[in-house]
N, C-alpha and C positions, 0 to 999 in steps of 0.2 A: 786166495780171495780175489775175485774179479773187481776191476775198478768200476766206479759208478759211471754208467754209460752217459748220463747227462753231463757229468764233469768232463768227460772225454770230448763230447760234441762241443761243449762250451770252449774248451781249450783249442780245438780244431778251428772253430770260427774266429776266436781271438787271434790265433796265429795268422790266419788268412787275412784278417783285417789289418794287422800290423804289417804284414808283407806287402799288401796292396798299397798301403799308405807310403811305405818306404820306396816302393818302385816308382810311384807317380810323383812324389814330392820330396823324397829324401827325409832326413831326420828333422828338418824344419817343419814339414807338414805333419809328421808324426807327433812332434812336440806341441805344435799348435792344436792338434786334435786332443791330445792329453790335457792341455791347459783348458780348452773350451769345455771339455767333458767335466772337468773338476769344478770349474767356475760356475757353470750353469746347472749341473746336476749332482755335484759332489760324488762323482762316479769315475770309474776307470774303464779302459777298453773292454775287458771281459764282461762288464755289466751290460754292454750293448747286446749281448746274446739274448738276455732276458728282456731288454728294453731297446729294441731297434729304433724306437722313436727318438732316442738320444742322438743317434747318428743324424736324423733329420734336423735336430736342433743344432748340431755342429755344422752340418753342411749348409744350413741357412745363412751362416756367417761367412761362407767361402764362396768363390765364384762357381757358376754352374758348370764350367768346363771341367774343373777339378772333380766335382761330384759325378759327372757323366763318365769320366775315365775311371774313377774309383768303382762305380757300380759295374762297369764292364769287367774290370779286373777281379772284383770279388765274386762275380757270377762265374767267371772262368775257373777260379780256384775252387769253388764249392759246387759246381754243377754236378759232379759225379756223386755228391752226397745229397743232392736236392730231393731224392726219393724218400729220404728219412724225414718224417713229418716236421720235427722242430727246425731242421735246417731249411727245408723247403718253405716253411712259414716265415722264417727269418728273411730269406731272400725276397719273398713276396712283399713283406713289410718294408724293407729298405728300398725296394724298387719304386716306392712312392715318394722318395725324397724329392723335395722341391727346393730350389736354390735361388738366391737373388741373382739377378743379372747385372754384371758390372759393365 
């Protein structure tokens, strides 16, 4: 039996999100993002695949430099999969993240 392709894509994006967060801010940034996601949206990192706007909500509470580096990192990690419609749409939606300037 083949795995559900949507679940595979969701797992791929979740892994890329987590890896990017760890690379740019270590476990502190990852835990901050987990906390904000849960406090604001009662959600977890994999939920961002279906709701990229949650990431906008998270990064609106962080400095713009972090968001810029994050967006660059996540685009690098997922660019080879961007031709697949759901992943391409996800990348397009998160590219619109606006952050507060500190």
